[in-house]
C-alpha positions in Angstrom: 91.4 4.7 62.1 94.2 6.7 60.6 96.2 9.3 62.5 97.5 12.0 60.1 100.2 14.4 61.3 100.7 18.0 60.0 103.6 17.0 57.7 101.5 14.3 56.0 98.4 16.5 55.6 100.6 19.3 54.1 102.1 16.9 51.6 98.8 15.5 50.5 97.0 18.8 50.1 98.8 20.3 47.0 96.9 23.2 45.6 96.1 21.8 42.2 94.6 18.7 43.7 92.8 20.5 46.5 91.2 23.1 44.3 89.9 20.4 42.0 88.6 18.4 45.0 86.7 21.5 46.2 85.3 22.0 42.7 84.1 18.4 42.6 82.7 18.6 46.1 80.6 21.7 45.2 78.9 19.7 42.4 77.0 17.8 45.0 74.7 19.0 47.8 75.7 19.4 51.4 73.2 17.4 53.6 73.8 19.5 56.7 76.4 22.0 58.0 76.8 24.0 61.1 79.2 25.7 63.4 79.6 26.7 67.1 81.6 29.7 68.2 82.5 30.3 71.8 84.3 33.4 72.9 86.1 34.3 76.2 87.5 37.8 75.8 89.9 37.6 72.7 90.2 33.8 72.9 87.8 31.6 70.9 86.8 28.0 70.4 85.2 27.0 67.1 83.6 23.7 66.0 82.6 23.4 62.3 80.8 20.3 61.1 79.4 19.1 57.7 77.7 16.0 56.3 77.7 15.2 52.6 75.5 12.1 52.2 77.3 9.4 50.4 80.7 11.0 51.0 81.1 11.2 54.7 80.9 13.7 57.6 83.2 15.3 60.0 84.0 18.1 62.4 86.9 20.4 62.9 87.7 21.6 66.4 89.8 24.8 66.6 91.1 27.3 69.2 92.2 30.8 68.5 94.3 32.4 71.2 95.8 35.7 69.8 98.0 36.2 72.9 100.0 33.1 71.9 102.1 35.1 69.5 103.7 37.0 72.4 104.5 33.7 74.0 106.1 32.3 70.8 103.3 29.8 70.2 100.9 29.4 67.3 97.7 31.4 67.6 95.5 28.6 66.1 95.4 24.9 67.0 93.0 22.5 65.3 92.1 18.9 64.7 89.7 17.3 62.2 87.8 14.0 62.8 86.5 12.3 59.7 83.7 9.7 60.1 82.4 7.0 57.7 79.1 7.8 56.1 78.2 4.1 56.0 78.5 3.1 59.7 79.6 6.2 61.6 83.0 4.9 62.5 86.0 7.2 62.8 88.1 7.0 59.5 90.8 9.5 60.3 92.0 12.1 62.9 93.9 14.8 61.1 96.1 17.6 62.4 94.1 20.4 60.8 96.6 23.3 60.8 97.7 22.7 57.1 94.1 21.7 56.2 92.7 25.0 57.5 95.2 27.4 55.8 95.2 25.4 52.5 91.4 24.9 52.1 90.8 28.6 52.9 93.2 29.7 50.1 91.8 27.0 47.8 88.2 28.3 48.4 89.2 31.8 47.3 91.2 30.5 44.3 88.3 28.4 43.1 86.1 31.4 43.2 88.7 33.5 41.4 88.7 30.9 38.7 85.2 32.0 37.9 85.3 35.7 38.9 88.8 37.1 38.1 90.0 38.2 34.7 91.7 35.5 32.7 94.7 37.8 32.1 95.1 39.0 35.7 98.7 39.9 36.3 98.9 41.9 39.6 97.9 40.3 42.9 97.7 42.4 46.0 97.5 40.6 49.4 96.2 42.9 52.2 97.6 41.4 55.4 100.9 39.6 56.2 99.8 37.0 58.7 99.9 33.2 58.5 97.4 33.0 55.7 98.9 35.5 53.3 101.6 33.3 51.6 99.1 30.5 51.0 96.8 32.9 49.1 99.6 33.7 46.7 100.3 30.1 46.0 96.6 29.2 45.5 95.8 32.2 43.3 98.8 31.5 41.0 97.4 28.0 40.4 94.2 29.3 38.8 95.8 32.5 37.3 99.4 31.6 36.2 99.4 34.9 34.4 100.1 36.6 37.8 103.6 38.0 37.5 103.5 40.7 40.2 102.6 40.2 43.8 102.2 43.2 46.2 102.0 42.9 50.0 100.5 45.5 52.3 100.3 45.3 56.1 99.4 47.8 58.9 102.9 47.0 60.3 105.2 47.6 57.3 108.0 45.5 58.7 105.9 42.4 58.5 105.0 43.1 54.9 108.7 43.6 54.1 109.6 40.3 55.7 106.9 38.3 54.0 107.6 39.9 50.6 111.3 39.0 51.0 110.4 35.4 51.8 108.1 34.9 48.8 109.7 37.1 46.2 107.0 39.8 46.3 107.0 43.6 46.7 106.1 45.3 49.9 104.0 48.5 49.5 103.0 51.2 52.0 100.4 53.1 49.9 97.3 50.9 50.0 95.1 53.1 47.8 97.6 53.1 45.0 98.2 49.4 45.3 94.5 48.6 45.2 94.2 50.8 42.1 96.9 48.8 40.3 95.7 45.3 41.3 93.7 42.9 39.2 93.1 40.7 42.3 92.9 42.0 45.8 92.9 39.3 48.6 92.3 40.6 52.1 93.4 38.4 55.0 93.1 40.7 58.0 91.3 40.6 61.3 90.0 44.1 60.9 86.7 45.3 62.3 86.9 48.5 60.2 87.0 48.6 56.4 90.5 48.5 55.1 89.8 48.6 51.3 87.6 51.4 49.9 85.5 50.7 46.9 86.5 54.0 45.3 90.0 52.6 44.8 89.0 49.6 42.8 89.7 49.8 39.1 87.4 48.4 36.4 87.9 44.7 36.0 89.2 44.1 39.6 88.3 41.1 41.7 88.1 41.6 45.4 88.5 38.6 47.7 87.5 39.1 51.3 88.8 36.3 53.6 89.7 37.5 57.1 86.3 38.5 58.6 84.5 35.6 60.2 82.1 37.4 62.7 79.4 40.0 62.2 81.6 42.7 63.7 84.5 42.2 61.3 84.8 44.2 58.1 87.5 44.4 55.4 85.8 46.5 52.6 83.4 49.4 52.8 79.9 49.9 51.5 81.2 51.5 48.2 83.0 48.2 47.4 79.8 46.2 47.8 77.8 48.7 45.8 80.2 48.8 42.9 80.7 45.0 42.6 78.8 42.0 41.5 78.7 40.2 44.8 79.2 36.4 45.4 79.7 34.3 48.5 81.0 30.8 49.2 77.8 29.9 51.0 74.7 31.8 51.9 74.1 30.0 55.2 77.1 31.7 56.9 77.8 34.9 55.0 74.3 36.4 55.1 74.2 36.5 58.9 77.7 35.8 60.2 80.1 37.7 58.0 80.3 41.5 58.6 81.3 42.3 55.0 77.9 41.0 53.9 75.5 41.1 56.9 76.3 44.7 57.7 75.4 46.1 54.3 72.3 43.9 54.3 71.3 45.2 57.7 71.9 48.8 56.7 70.0 48.5 53.4 73.1 49.1 51.3 72.3 45.9 49.4 69.4 43.4 49.4 69.7 39.6 49.5 68.9 39.6 45.8 72.2 41.6 45.2 74.1 38.5 46.4 74.1 37.0 42.9 75.3 33.5 43.7 77.4 31.2 45.9 80.2 28.9 45.0 77.9 25.9 44.6 76.0 27.8 41.9 79.1 29.0 40.2 80.6 25.6 40.0 77.4 24.0 38.7 76.9 26.8 36.1 73.6 27.9 37.6 74.8 31.5 37.7 77.3 33.3 35.5 80.6 34.3 36.9 82.5 37.2 35.3 80.6 38.5 32.3 83.0 41.2 31.1 86.6 42.4 31.5 85.4 45.7 33.0 83.1 44.7 35.8 84.2 44.5 39.4 83.6 41.3 41.3 83.6 40.6 45.0 83.8 37.3 46.7 83.2 36.8 50.5 85.1 33.7 51.7 83.4 32.8 55.1 84.7 29.2 55.2 82.6 26.4 56.6 82.8 22.8 57.6 81.9 21.6 54.1 85.3 22.8 52.9 87.1 21.0 55.7 85.2 17.9 54.8 86.2 18.1 51.2 89.8 18.5 52.1 89.8 15.7 54.7 88.2 13.4 52.1 91.1 14.2 49.7 93.6 13.3 52.5 91.8 10.0 53.4 91.5 9.0 49.7 95.2 9.5 49.1 96.1 7.5 52.2 94.3 4.5 50.7 
C-alpha cells in the first residue's frame, strides 16, 4: 500500500495528462457508482465511490466545513482510498485535496474540448474561491487560444486579489462580462441563479460547476432553454444538481433535452458543438468515477 501526500499528488496530476486520463476513462463503462451526503447545518460529509471493472475501485471521503475559513483552516478535507480490482487489497491512500480540485477542473475542460468554440479567446470565471484558478489552467490546456481571462465575484476584493495572482482582469459588471465571454465557468456556491441566459452571446459555452445539491443554482431557466444541454453523468445531474433537476421538475426542459453526457461525447455517440453560433451548456456534477480515474493515474505513475 502506497501513501501519497498532497505534494506528490499535485505533482503527478498535471492537467494535460489528467485530461487525457479522463478522456480514456470515459471510453469504458463504469460498473457501479454512488455517493452518500450527510449534512449537519452548514457542515457536510461526502463519500463518493466508483468501480470500473478491470481498472479498480475506490472511494473518496470528504468533509466540508464552511466555518473553517474564519478559523484560518481549509474548508474541505479529503482522502482517497484506491483498491485493487483483482483481490480487493488497498493499493494507495491519497491526500485528495489536489485530486479534487484538479479532476473537477479537468472534467469541465474535457467537456469544453467538445463543446466550446475552437477559437475561444475570452474566458470568464464566475467566483473567486479555491477552484477558480484551477479552472483557468485546465481550460487553457484545451483552448490555448484563450488570451483574456475575466474574474467576477460577489465580493469584488476577492476577484481583484485572484486576478492579480493569475494575471487576469477583475470585473464588476457581470452582465457585460458574460456578454463578452466565449467560455463562462461558474464556480460558486449559489442557491440563486447568478448567470442569466439573456446575457449569453451566440457561440458561448456555459460551464456550471459549483452546484452539487438540488437546492443550488448558478444559471437561470433562460440559459437552459437557449442552450444545447450536456452533463457529465445522468445518474447525478438529473436528480441531484439544481441547475438540471429544477428545470426538469418545473417543465422548463424534458429529459430528452439533455442531449448527452461526457461518456457519449468522448465515444462519439452524440455530437458536441455543431456550429459556431450555438450556445452550449455543460453541468459538471462530479462523481466518484472521476476521482477513480485521477487516482489510477497517480498510482500508475508511482509504479
